[in-house]
C-alpha positions in Angstrom: -35.2 -52.9 60.3 -33.9 -49.3 60.8 -35.2 -47.4 63.8 -35.4 -43.6 63.4 -34.6 -41.4 66.4 -35.7 -37.9 66.6 -33.5 -35.4 68.5 -35.2 -32.5 70.1 -34.1 -29.1 69.0 -34.7 -25.6 70.6 -35.6 -22.5 68.6 -35.9 -19.0 69.9 -38.3 -16.4 68.4 -38.9 -12.7 69.2 -42.6 -11.9 69.8 -44.0 -8.5 69.8 -47.0 -7.2 71.6 -47.0 -9.3 74.7 -47.5 -7.3 77.9 -48.7 -9.6 80.7 -48.9 -13.2 81.9 -52.2 -13.6 80.0 -50.4 -12.8 76.9 -47.8 -15.4 77.6 -50.5 -18.0 78.4 -52.2 -17.3 75.1 -49.0 -17.8 73.1 -48.0 -20.8 75.1 -51.4 -22.5 74.6 -51.5 -21.9 70.8 -47.9 -23.0 70.2 -48.1 -26.1 72.5 -50.9 -27.4 70.3 -48.6 -28.0 67.4 -47.6 -31.6 67.0 -43.8 -31.1 66.7 -43.7 -29.1 70.0 -42.6 -30.7 73.2 -42.1 -27.6 75.5 -42.8 -23.9 75.2 -41.2 -21.2 77.3 -42.4 -17.6 77.0 -40.6 -14.5 78.6 -42.9 -11.5 78.3 -40.2 -9.1 79.5 -37.7 -10.1 76.9 -40.4 -10.7 74.2 -38.9 -14.2 73.8 -40.4 -17.5 72.8 -38.4 -20.7 73.2 -39.8 -23.9 71.5 -38.3 -27.3 71.9 -39.3 -30.3 69.9 -38.7 -32.2 66.7 -39.1 -31.1 63.2 -40.3 -27.7 64.2 -41.9 -25.6 61.5 -41.1 -21.9 61.6 -44.2 -21.0 59.6 -46.5 -23.1 62.0 -45.0 -21.3 64.9 -45.6 -17.9 63.4 -49.2 -19.0 62.5 -49.8 -20.2 66.1 -48.4 -16.9 67.5 -50.6 -15.0 65.1 -53.6 -17.0 66.2 -52.9 -15.8 69.8 -52.9 -12.2 68.6 -49.2 -11.5 68.5 -46.3 -11.4 65.8 -43.0 -13.1 65.4 -40.4 -10.7 64.2 
């Protein structure tokens, strides 16, 4: 029997339109709901989103950010 191990990876995205902690919370909540995501870090001042997890789907991240009302560039 072969056991599969998944290694977490981190990906960084640039997000436009965030201006406050409420913006960061909205993005964090939407992205955190994705099954592949383990942690989410949002830096409003830098316009940065860092996602850690396994098998991260960039399109799913973009869609979650869009659902929060922002855009990955």
